BABALO-581779 format. One record per atom (N, C-alpha, C, O, CB): atom name; z negated, y, x negated. Coordinates in steps of 0.001 Angstrom, whole numbers, plus 524288, in hexadecimal, padded with zeros to 5 digits. Each point is the difference from the previous one (the first is absolute). Last residue first. Glycine has a CB too. Layout:
N
atom / w / v / u
CA / Z / Y / X
...
***
This chain:
103
atom / w / v / u
N / 8448A / 8081A / 82791
CA / 7FFE0 / 802BD / 80682
C / 80262 / 7FBA5 / 804CD
O / 80025 / 80158 / 8049D
CB / 8024D / 80953 / 7F6CB
N / 7F00C / 7F1B2 / 7F3D6
CA / 804A3 / 80046 / 80028
C / 80076 / 8021E / 80560
O / 7FCC7 / 7FFBE / 80390
CB / 80551 / 7F971 / 7F5B0
N / 7EDF5 / 80C54 / 7FA39
CA / 8018C / 7FD5B / 803E7
C / 806F4 / 7FF4D / 80112
O / 802C1 / 803C6 / 7FEDD
CB / 7F366 / 7FF9A / 8044A
N / 7F7BE / 8018A / 7EF16
CA / 805A4 / 800C3 / 80153
C / 801D4 / 7FBD6 / 80308
O / 7FFA9 / 7FB61 / 7FEB7
CB / 801E6 / 80948 / 7F9A9
N / 7E9F7 / 802D9 / 804FD
CA / 803FC / 7FC93 / 7FEE0
C / 804F3 / 8021C / 801AE
O / 80074 / 803BA / 80302
CB / 7F9AD / 7F53E / 7FD8D
N / 7EF67 / 80935 / 7FD2E
CA / 8035B / 80283 / 7FF64
C / 806A5 / 7FC7D / 7FED1
O / 800B0 / 7FDAD / 7FBD8
CB / 7F637 / 80927 / 80164
N / 7F49D / 7F3E4 / 80B39
CA / 80316 / 7FE27 / 7FAE5
C / 804BE / 80463 / 80270
O / 80118 / 80006 / 804AF
CB / 7FC06 / 7F36F / 7F7FC
N / 7EF10 / 810CE / 8090E
CA / 805F8 / 7FD84 / 80251
C / 8025A / 7FF61 / 7FB7B
O / 7FEBB / 802FA / 7FC71
CB / 802ED / 80167 / 80C28
N / 7E902 / 7FB40 / 7F71B
CA / 805A1 / 8036A / 7FE71
C / 804E4 / 7FD51 / 801E4
O / 800FA / 7FB5D / 7FF2F
CB / 7FB07 / 807FD / 7F846
N / 7F32D / 7F5F8 / 80F06
CA / 7FF0B / 8041C / 7FD06
C / 802AD / 8047A / 7FD81
O / 7FE93 / 8048C / 7FF5C
CB / 7FD38 / 7F559 / 80084
N / 80478 / 7F88B / 811A1
CA / 8028D / 80118 / 7FC10
C / 7FCB0 / 804DA / 7FCA0
O / 7FEEC / 80429 / 80229
CB / 809EE / 7F836 / 80330
N / 7EEA4 / 7F230 / 806D1
CA / 800A1 / 80628 / 7FE41
C / 80363 / 801DB / 7FBB1
O / 7FEC7 / 7FEDD / 7FB7E
CB / 7F8E4 / 8014C / 80738
N / 80212 / 7EF94 / 80363
CA / 803F2 / 8014F / 80343
C / 80087 / 80545 / 8002E
O / 80273 / 80270 / 80358
CB / 7FC74 / 7F658 / 8013B
N / 7F8EF / 7FE17 / 7EAF0
CA / 80032 / 7FDCE / 805B5
C / 80447 / 8013C / 802CB
O / 8044F / 7FE41 / 7FEC4
CB / 7F340 / 80229 / 8019B
N / 8090F / 80A08 / 7F21F
CA / 7FA80 / 7FDAD / 7FF26
C / 7FFA1 / 7FE3E / 8053A
O / 7FF13 / 80305 / 803A0
CB / 7FC56 / 802B6 / 7F527
N / 816A6 / 80171 / 7FAEC
CA / 7FC4B / 7FF38 / 804BF
C / 7FAE7 / 7FCD9 / 7FF3B
O / 7FF39 / 7FD1D / 7FC3B
CB / 808D9 / 80344 / 808CE
N / 80B00 / 80C33 / 7F089
CA / 7FA70 / 7FC30 / 800AE
C / 7FCCA / 800FD / 804EC
O / 7FEFD / 8040B / 80267
CB / 7FFE7 / 7FC08 / 7F3C2
N / 8166E / 803CE / 7FEEB
CA / 7FBF0 / 800BD / 804AA
C / 7FAF4 / 7FCD5 / 7FE92
O / 80007 / 7FC5E / 7FCD9
CB / 8077D / 8048E / 80A7C
N / 8085F / 80640 / 7E9EC
CA / 7FBF4 / 7FC71 / 8045C
C / 7FDAA / 801CF / 80387
O / 7FE32 / 80475 / 7FFE8
CB / 8000F / 7F759 / 7FACF
N / 8136D / 80DAC / 7FE85
CA / 7FAD0 / 800A7 / 8001E
C / 7FCDD / 7FBC5 / 80283
O / 7FFBE / 7FFC2 / 804CC
CB / 80276 / 80906 / 7FAFA
N / 81000 / 7F6E2 / 7FEC0
CA / 7FFCA / 804B8 / 7FC57
C / 7F9AB / 80039 / 7FE13
O / 7FE90 / 800E7 / 7FB80
CB / 809D8 / 804D5 / 809D6
N / 804E2 / 7EA96 / 80205
CA / 7FB31 / 8028D / 80142
C / 7FEB9 / 8033D / 7FB41
O / 7FFA5 / 7FE5F / 7FB7E
CB / 7FD2E / 7FA73 / 80AB2
N / 81463 / 7FE40 / 803BC
CA / 7FDF9 / 801C4 / 7FB49
C / 7FAA7 / 80207 / 80085
O / 7FFA4 / 8030F / 803B1
CB / 80903 / 7FEBC / 7F9A0
N / 802F7 / 7F6C8 / 80F7D
CA / 802F6 / 7FFBA / 7FC3A
C / 7FCA7 / 800F9 / 7FB5B
O / 80141 / 7FDA0 / 7FC04
CB / 80653 / 804A9 / 8094A
N / 7F4FA / 7F7D2 / 80ECB
CA / 7FE07 / 80360 / 7FC44
C / 802FB / 7FF96 / 7FA9C
O / 7FEC2 / 7FBCF / 7FE00
CB / 7F895 / 80380 / 806CF
N / 8120A / 7FE24 / 80FF7
CA / 7FD1B / 7FE29 / 7FA25
C / 7FDCE / 80355 / 7FC97
O / 80212 / 80433 / 7FEE6
CB / 80384 / 7F612 / 800FD
N / 80621 / 8089C / 80F0D
CA / 7F968 / 7FFF4 / 80087
C / 7FD58 / 7FDDD / 7FD83
O / 7FB3F / 7FFC1 / 800AC
CB / 80549 / 800DB / 8058A
N / 812B7 / 7F93E / 7FC87
CA / 7FEAB / 80543 / 800B3
C / 7F9F9 / 7FF19 / 80096
O / 7FE13 / 7FC1F / 80217
CB / 80B02 / 807C0 / 80250
N / 802D4 / 7ED91 / 7F02E
CA / 7FCE0 / 802D2 / 806CA
C / 7FE57 / 804C0 / 80008
O / 7FE04 / 80194 / 7FBEA
CB / 7FDF7 / 7F709 / 80661
N / 81332 / 7FD88 / 7EED8
CA / 7F9EC / 802A5 / 80150
C / 7FEC9 / 80107 / 80689
O / 802C3 / 80216 / 80357
CB / 7FE08 / 80387 / 7F2E2
N / 81070 / 7F4C1 / 80101
CA / 7FCD7 / 7FCCD / 800D6
C / 7FA6B / 80122 / 801E1
O / 7FD5D / 7FD28 / 802D9
CB / 80867 / 7FF78 / 7F788
N / 80508 / 81031 / 7F916
CA / 801B1 / 7FBE2 / 803E3
C / 7FCEC / 7FBE7 / 80109
O / 7FD85 / 7FE52 / 7FC3D
CB / 809EC / 8039C / 80173
N / 7ED4D / 80F1C / 7FF38
CA / 804F8 / 7FD83 / 7FD83
C / 80201 / 7FC60 / 80373
O / 7FE14 / 7FEEA / 80446
CB / 7FF08 / 801F6 / 7F30E
N / 7FA5B / 80FC2 / 8115B
CA / 7FEBD / 7FB8E / 7FD43
C / 80549 / 7FD99 / 7FCD9
O / 804A2 / 80112 / 800B4
CB / 7F39D / 7FD5B / 8068D
N / 80041 / 8154F / 7F9A7
CA / 80327 / 7FCB5 / 802D5
C / 7FFA6 / 7FA6B / 7FF10
O / 7FEDB / 7FEF6 / 7FB72
CB / 8064C / 80811 / 804D0
N / 7EA0C / 8061C / 7FE58
CA / 80600 / 7FF3B / 7FDEB
C / 8027A / 7FC15 / 802A4
O / 7FDD2 / 7FCB9 / 802C4
CB / 8003F / 805BE / 7F4C4
N / 7EFA8 / 80B17 / 80B88
CA / 8031B / 7FC64 / 801F2
C / 80511 / 7FEEC / 7FB7B
O / 801E1 / 803E2 / 7FDDF
CB / 7FAD4 / 7FF4A / 80C6C
N / 7EEC2 / 8043B / 7F35B
CA / 8040E / 7FFD3 / 7FF59
C / 803AA / 7FBCD / 802A3
O / 7FEE2 / 7FB59 / 7FF89
CB / 7FD4C / 80911 / 7F997
N / 7F245 / 7FE98 / 8086D
CA / 80143 / 804EA / 7FD80
C / 80571 / 80177 / 7FE48
O / 8017C / 8044A / 7FE6A
CB / 7F621 / 7FA8B / 7FF1A
N / 7FA28 / 7F5E2 / 80F8C
CA / 80457 / 7FF2E / 7FDE0
C / 801E5 / 80566 / 7FD2F
O / 7FFE0 / 803F4 / 802BC
CB / 801BA / 7F47C / 8041F
N / 7EC3A / 7FBC9 / 7FC5A
CA / 8026D / 80625 / 801CB
C / 804B7 / 7FECC / 7FDDE
O / 8001D / 7FCF6 / 7FC46
CB / 7F85D / 80A6C / 80346
N / 7F968 / 7E99F / 80595
CA / 80307 / 8014B / 7FC9A
C / 8028A / 80631 / 80177
O / 80015 / 8014C / 804A1
CB / 80126 / 7F3F4 / 7F97E
N / 7F2E9 / 7FDDC / 80A93
CA / 7FE16 / 7FEB4 / 7FB71
C / 803FB / 802B9 / 7FB77
O / 7FF9A / 7FEF2 / 7FB54
CB / 7FBE9 / 7F81F / 8090F
N / 80725 / 8093F / 80EA2
CA / 7FB80 / 80008 / 8000C
C / 7FDA2 / 7FF04 / 7FA66
O / 7FB31 / 80003 / 80000
CB / 805E2 / 7FDC0 / 80954
N / 810C5 / 8029B / 7FC50
CA / 7FDB2 / 805C2 / 7FE63
C / 7F9F0 / 7FF43 / 7FF8C
O / 7FD82 / 8037C / 7FDD0
CB / 809F5 / 80239 / 8076F
N / 8072A / 7EC7E / 7F3B1
CA / 7FD12 / 800DC / 80543
C / 7FC3C / 8049A / 7FE7C
O / 7FD85 / 800C5 / 7FBF4
CB / 802D0 / 7F504 / 807D7
N / 813CB / 80018 / 7F731
CA / 7FBA3 / 803D0 / 7FFEB
C / 7FCDE / 80066 / 803CE
O / 80140 / 80008 / 804A4
CB / 80344 / 8040A / 7F6F9
N / 80387 / 7EA14 / 7FC10
CA / 801E9 / 80324 / 8037C
C / 7FB36 / 80437 / 800FA
O / 7FB66 / 7FEB6 / 8008B
CB / 80B55 / 7F9D0 / 80361
N / 7FB48 / 7FFAA / 7EA6C
CA / 7FE17 / 7FDB9 / 8042A
C / 802CD / 80504 / 8035D
O / 80194 / 8043B / 7FE57
CB / 7F4C4 / 7F572 / 7FE5E
N / 80AD8 / 80615 / 7F012
CA / 802F4 / 7FD21 / 80263
C / 7FF00 / 7FD70 / 805FE
O / 8025C / 7FC17 / 8017F
CB / 7FF36 / 8033B / 7F512
N / 7EF96 / 80AF0 / 7FF87
CA / 805F4 / 7FFC1 / 7FD41
C / 801E6 / 7FAD4 / 803BF
O / 7FD2E / 7FC88 / 801C5
CB / 80105 / 80731 / 7F261
N / 7F076 / 8037C / 80E2E
CA / 802AA / 7FE00 / 80372
C / 805F5 / 8005B / 7FE4C
O / 80381 / 80063 / 80346
CB / 7F528 / 801AB / 8033B
N / 7F3F9 / 7FE4D / 7F269
CA / 804B5 / 800A4 / 7FD35
C / 80298 / 7FD9E / 8048F
O / 7FF39 / 7FB52 / 800CA
CB / 7FEE5 / 80471 / 7F4AE
N / 7ECEC / 806FD / 8088E
CA / 8045B / 7FE5D / 803FD
C / 8055D / 80167 / 7FCA6
O / 800C4 / 80457 / 7FE13
CB / 7F96D / 7FDF1 / 80B94
N / 7F0B9 / 7F6A9 / 7F0D9
CA / 80440 / 8050F / 7FF40
C / 80438 / 7FD3E / 80488
O / 80069 / 7FB84 / 801AE
CB / 7FE9F / 80843 / 7F1FB
N / 7EBB5 / 7FBE6 / 80D4F
CA / 8058D / 7FC0B / 7FF41
C / 802E9 / 804AD / 7FE83
O / 7FF08 / 804A9 / 800B0
CB / 8010A / 7F2CD / 806C6
N / 7EA93 / 80698 / 7FA2A
CA / 8042F / 8039A / 7FF49
C / 804A9 / 7FD17 / 7FEB5
O / 7FFDA / 7FCFD / 7FC41
CB / 7FA56 / 809DA / 80103
N / 7F189 / 7F59B / 801FC
CA / 80414 / 7FDD4 / 803CE
C / 80425 / 80351 / 80168
O / 80007 / 80124 / 804AC
CB / 7F992 / 7FA03 / 7FEAF
N / 7FAAC / 806D9 / 7EF01
CA / 7FED0 / 8035B / 80434
C / 80315 / 7FF3B / 803F2
O / 8015F / 80377 / 80309
CB / 7FBAA / 80241 / 7F7DE
N / 803C3 / 7F082 / 7F4B1
CA / 7FB7D / 7FFAC / 8020F
C / 7FE8E / 80470 / 80441
O / 7FB65 / 80049 / 80158
CB / 802B3 / 7FB1C / 7F637
N / 81394 / 803C7 / 8014C
CA / 7FE1F / 7FC1A / 80388
C / 7F978 / 7FE53 / 800E0
O / 7FE91 / 7FD0A / 80383
CB / 80ACD / 80023 / 7F9D2
N / 7FC08 / 8124A / 7F950
CA / 801A3 / 8009F / 80500
C / 7FF69 / 7FAFE / 802C3
O / 7FE0B / 80000 / 80464
CB / 807C8 / 806F4 / 7F907
N / 7F57F / 7F8F5 / 7F1B8
CA / 7FD19 / 80362 / 80304
C / 800D4 / 80139 / 80563
O / 7FC9C / 800F3 / 80346
CB / 802A1 / 801CC / 7F531
N / 80ABC / 7F36E / 7FC41
CA / 7FC63 / 7FCAE / 800D2
C / 7FBB1 / 803E2 / 80429
O / 7FDA2 / 7FE7B / 803E6
CB / 8046A / 7FB5C / 7F1EF
N / 80DC7 / 80DDC / 8025C
CA / 8022E / 7FC90 / 804D1
C / 7F926 / 7FC53 / 801C9
O / 7FF07 / 7FEEE / 80496
CB / 80E7F / 7FF47 / 7F6B0
N / 7F2C0 / 80C41 / 7F577
CA / 7FFEB / 803CC / 80560
C / 8011E / 7FC40 / 80435
O / 7FDAD / 8004A / 80433
CB / 805F1 / 80897 / 7F7C9
N / 7FC20 / 7EF60 / 7F3FE
CA / 7FA6B / 80285 / 801CF
C / 800D1 / 80332 / 8049B
O / 7FCB0 / 80076 / 80375
CB / 7FFC2 / 8001A / 7F381
N / 812E2 / 7FB0B / 800C5
CA / 7FE58 / 7FBC4 / 801FE
C / 7FA16 / 7FF5F / 8032D
O / 7FEC8 / 7FD5F / 803D7
CB / 80793 / 80039 / 7F4D1
N / 80240 / 810D2 / 7FE0F
CA / 802CD / 7FDCB / 80452
C / 7FD59 / 7FC06 / 80379
O / 7FF3D / 80001 / 804BF
CB / 807DC / 801B5 / 7F5D4
N / 7F3C3 / 801BC / 7F45A
CA / 7FF97 / 80384 / 802D8
C / 80128 / 80038 / 80555
O / 7FCA3 / 80130 / 80339
CB / 8040E / 8014B / 7F590
N / 805F4 / 7F1D6 / 7FA4F
CA / 7FB4A / 7FF6D / 8012D
C / 7FC7C / 8043E / 80421
O / 7FCE1 / 7FE50 / 8033F
CB / 804C4 / 7FD1C / 7F3C8
N / 8103A / 807B7 / 803FC
CA / 800E5 / 7FAD2 / 803E7
C / 7F93D / 7FEA2 / 7FFE9
O / 7FE4A / 7FF1A / 80467
CB / 80D82 / 7FC24 / 7F88D
N / 7F784 / 81263 / 7F6E5
CA / 8019E / 80293 / 80624
C / 7FE60 / 7FADA / 80492
O / 7FD68 / 80050 / 8040A
CB / 80C7D / 8067E / 7F7CA
N / 7F592 / 7F4CF / 7F020
CA / 7FBBF / 80262 / 80259
C / 7FFE4 / 802BE / 80649
O / 7FC43 / 8002B / 80304
CB / 802C3 / 800EA / 7F2EF
N / 81052 / 7F687 / 80199
CA / 7FBB3 / 7FC3C / 801A5
C / 7FA64 / 802A8 / 80162
O / 7FD19 / 7FE54 / 80373
CB / 807AE / 7FAF4 / 7F681
N / 809BC / 8115F / 800C0
CA / 801AF / 7FDBA / 804B1
C / 7FAA6 / 7FB4A / 801AE
O / 7FDE1 / 7FF90 / 8044B
CB / 80E0D / 8023B / 7F8C9
N / 7F3E5 / 806ED / 7F36E
CA / 7FE6F / 80290 / 80382
C / 800E0 / 7FDF4 / 80584
O / 7FCE6 / 80072 / 803A6
CB / 8040C / 805EA / 7F5FE
N / 804CE / 7F122 / 7F771
CA / 7FAA7 / 80027 / 80154
C / 7FDDF / 803D5 / 80350
O / 7FB8D / 7FF42 / 801AA
CB / 80403 / 7FD26 / 7F6FA
N / 81279 / 800E3 / 8048D
CA / 7FE13 / 7FBCC / 802C4
C / 7F974 / 8001C / 7FF34
O / 7FD42 / 7FD6E / 802FF
CB / 80C30 / 7FD16 / 7FBAA
N / 805A4 / 815B4 / 80315
CA / 7FBF1 / 7FD43 / 7FAFA
C / 7FDEB / 7FCAD / 80460
O / 7FEF1 / 8014C / 80482
CB / 7FDAE / 8067C / 7F30F
N / 80D27 / 802D9 / 81192
CA / 80354 / 7FD07 / 7FC22
C / 7FC34 / 7FD90 / 7FCEF
O / 80152 / 7FB72 / 7FF32
CB / 8065F / 80A56 / 8006F
N / 7F634 / 801CF / 81616
CA / 7FE49 / 7FFB2 / 7F9D5
C / 8038A / 7FC2D / 7FCAA
O / 801D7 / 7FBEA / 801BE
CB / 7F45F / 805B2 / 8010A
N / 80BE6 / 8043D / 80F56
CA / 801DC / 8035F / 7FCC0
C / 7FE69 / 7FEE4 / 7FA4B
O / 801DF / 80208 / 7FC10
CB / 7FE3A / 803F3 / 80B5F
N / 7F985 / 7F131 / 80869
CA / 80553 / 7FECB / 7FF07
C / 80371 / 803BA / 7FC4A
O / 804AD / 7FF2A / 7FF43
CB / 7FA43 / 7FCDD / 8097D
N / 7ECBD / 80545 / 7F97C
CA / 8026F / 7FA51 / 7FE53
C / 80621 / 7FF6E / 80009
O / 8021F / 7FD78 / 7FC82
CB / 7F5A7 / 7FEA2 / 8077B
N / 80098 / 8132B / 802A8
CA / 8007A / 7FFD6 / 7F995
C / 8005E / 7F975 / 7FE7C
O / 80214 / 7FE53 / 7FC00
CB / 7F768 / 80B6A / 8023C
N / 806F4 / 7F883 / 8136A
CA / 804A9 / 80427 / 7FDBB
C / 7FECF / 7FFB9 / 7FB1B
O / 803CB / 7FF0D / 7FD34
CB / 7FD91 / 8078A / 80997
N / 7F11D / 7F10E / 801DC
CA / 8053F / 7FD9C / 8003E
C / 803EE / 80250 / 7FD30
O / 8026A / 7FD90 / 7FCA1
CB / 7FB6F / 7FFDC / 80B0F
N / 7F31C / 80B71 / 7F8DD
CA / 7FF2D / 7FC69 / 7FC2B
C / 8053E / 7FC32 / 800DC
O / 80277 / 7FE81 / 7FC27
CB / 7F25B / 8026E / 8039F
N / 80890 / 80BB3 / 80CF0
CA / 80123 / 80452 / 7FA00
C / 7FF78 / 7FA04 / 7FD5A
O / 80482 / 7FF2D / 7FE8D
CB / 7F5E4 / 80D6E / 80173
N / 80199 / 7F074 / 8105C
CA / 80504 / 80128 / 7FF14
C / 800CA / 800FA / 7FB1E
O / 803B1 / 7FDE0 / 7FDC5
CB / 7FD3B / 804D3 / 809D4
N / 7EE79 / 7F93B / 7FB3B
CA / 8038D / 7FB8E / 80025
C / 80622 / 80187 / 7FFE2
O / 8034B / 7FD5D / 7FDB2
CB / 7F551 / 7FDF5 / 80772
N / 7FBCF / 811B3 / 7FDD2
CA / 7FE2C / 7FE42 / 7FA3F
C / 80371 / 7FB04 / 7FF0C
O / 8024E / 7FF6F / 7FBD2
CB / 7F352 / 8040B / 804A3
N / 809B6 / 803FD / 8119D
CA / 80414 / 80276 / 7FCA6
C / 7FF0C / 7FF91 / 7F91C
O / 802E7 / 8021A / 7FCCC
CB / 7FE22 / 804A3 / 80C01
N / 7F40B / 7F1D0 / 80433
CA / 805F8 / 7FD8B / 800F7
C / 80418 / 8031E / 7FAFB
O / 8034E / 7FE75 / 7FCDF
CB / 7FB2C / 80068 / 80FB0
N / 7EDD5 / 80477 / 7F92E
CA / 800BB / 7FBFB / 7F996
C / 8064C / 7FEBB / 7FF9A
O / 8022A / 7FE42 / 7FC14
CB / 7F393 / 7FB70 / 80488
N / 801FF / 80EE7 / 80E67
CA / 8012F / 80482 / 7FAF1
C / 80152 / 7FDF0 / 7FB8D
O / 801B8 / 80213 / 7FC05
CB / 7F85E / 80374 / 806B6
N / 7FFD2 / 7F049 / 80D41
CA / 8064C / 8025E / 7FFC6
C / 8010E / 804DB / 7FB2B
O / 80420 / 8021F / 7FEBB
CB / 7FC47 / 7FC3F / 80CC5
N / 7EE46 / 7F7C3 / 7F7C9
CA / 804D2 / 7FD3D / 7FD73
C / 804FF / 8024F / 7FF8C
O / 80342 / 7FF7B / 7FC80
CB / 7F8D8 / 7F9D0 / 80679
N / 7F760 / 8103E / 80436
CA / 7FDF6 / 80066 / 7FAF7
C / 8044B / 7FC62 / 7FD40
O / 8027E / 8012E / 7FC0F
CB / 7F2DA / 8008F / 8062A
N / 80A9E / 7FFEA / 80FF9
CA / 8026A / 80441 / 7FC0A
C / 7FED5 / 80015 / 7FBD7
O / 80266 / 80332 / 7FD54
CB / 7FE2E / 80149 / 8079B
N / 7F847 / 7EE2E / 80722
CA / 80678 / 800F9 / 7FDDE
C / 80218 / 8047B / 7FD1F
O / 803CF / 7FFF1 / 7FD11
CB / 7FDA5 / 7FBD2 / 80A2D
N / 7ECBD / 803E8 / 7FCF7
CA / 80038 / 7FC0A / 7FBC3
C / 80706 / 7FF77 / 7FF5D
O / 8028A / 8001E / 7FBEA
CB / 7F2CC / 7FA08 / 806CB
***
């Protein structure tokens, strides 16, 4: 069952990309409705999003795909940006978040 749920993640990624690029208000509303339904399906399957942005990097839930120098006053090892959301069900990570971390 985890593999079926995991196959849906790419659909959610594409919906979010489409939403961020959408210029037309009616189309944007439609995408938001579909995205809301997608999130309800995940919720019904007890799947949670992993959004480690701003947190200390944790390799048990995220994969660092890039490291950048910290800005003034920033700590090292902090997740600066999430490129791809991660998901988990209970304690099991279904997809690791792909992130950019400060060096």
